[in-house]
C-alpha positions in Angstrom: 78.3 87.1 61.6 78.8 84.7 59.0 82.0 84.1 57.4 80.8 85.1 53.8 79.5 88.1 55.6 83.1 88.9 57.1 84.7 88.2 53.6 82.2 90.2 51.7 82.9 93.5 54.0 86.9 93.0 54.4 86.7 92.7 50.1 84.5 95.7 49.9 86.3 98.0 52.2 89.2 97.0 50.2 87.8 98.1 46.9 86.6 101.1 48.8 90.1 102.1 49.5 90.8 101.9 46.1 88.4 104.3 45.1 89.5 106.3 47.5 92.9 106.4 46.4 92.1 106.3 42.6 90.4 109.8 43.5 93.1 111.4 45.4 95.7 110.4 42.4 92.9 111.6 40.0 93.0 108.5 38.1 89.2 108.4 38.3 87.2 111.7 38.3 84.7 112.8 41.0 81.4 111.5 39.3 82.9 107.9 38.7 84.5 108.3 42.2 81.4 109.1 44.1 79.2 106.2 42.1 81.8 103.6 43.3 81.8 104.7 46.6 77.9 104.1 46.9 78.2 101.0 45.5 80.9 99.7 47.8 79.1 101.6 50.5 75.8 99.8 49.7 77.7 96.6 49.7 79.1 97.1 53.3 75.8 98.0 54.3 74.1 95.0 53.1 76.3 92.4 54.0 76.2 94.0 57.9 72.7 94.6 57.7 71.3 91.5 55.7 67.5 92.5 56.6 67.7 95.7 54.9 67.1 93.2 51.4 63.8 92.6 53.1 62.8 96.1 53.1 64.1 96.7 49.7 62.2 93.9 48.3 59.2 95.0 49.8 59.3 98.5 48.5 60.5 97.7 44.9 57.3 94.9 45.5 59.2 92.2 44.8 59.2 88.5 46.8 62.4 88.3 48.2 65.6 90.5 49.4 68.0 88.1 47.1 65.6 88.5 44.0 65.5 92.5 44.5 69.6 92.2 44.7 69.7 90.3 42.0 67.2 92.9 39.7 69.6 95.9 41.0 72.5 94.2 40.0 71.7 93.4 36.6 70.5 96.8 35.9 73.7 98.2 37.2 75.3 95.8 35.0 73.6 96.8 32.2 74.3 100.7 33.0 78.1 100.0 33.3 78.4 97.7 30.0 76.4 101.0 28.2 79.3 103.3 29.6 81.7 100.8 28.4 80.3 100.5 24.9 79.9 104.4 25.0 83.7 104.9 25.5 85.0 102.4 23.7 82.6 103.7 20.6 84.3 107.0 21.2 88.0 105.9 21.2 87.5 104.0 17.8 86.4 107.3 16.7 89.6 109.2 18.3 91.6 106.2 16.6 90.3 106.9 13.1 90.6 110.5 13.3 94.2 110.3 14.4 95.4 107.8 11.7 93.7 109.7 9.2 95.2 113.1 10.2 98.5 110.9 10.2 98.0 109.3 6.8 97.1 112.9 5.3 100.3 114.6 6.9 102.6 111.9 5.7 101.3 112.2 2.2 102.3 115.9 1.9 105.3 115.4 4.3 107.0 112.1 3.3 109.1 110.4 5.9 112.9 111.1 5.6 114.6 107.8 5.1 118.2 107.1 6.4 
């Protein structure tokens, strides 16, 4: 086993433990937790058994396992960027709604000044 594999497995197991802890503390919901458990478990499996990349590449019709990893990683990253964009957009709408409500309330109920 190469040093980079050992480092990667240790890091992935650490990240996996963080995900499990976040699920137990209910900081992330179960669907997100399952997604991240799948991702980090896949990282561990592919680090321990790098020949799986070759099988994955053949299955996807890509020349090398590294290329398959890069393509899959790009798709996952684009998906995560989309999710972040959606959440930021929803937060902006919520903030706008709250600010409008506060402005309307303050118009009819002026603040008392000491």
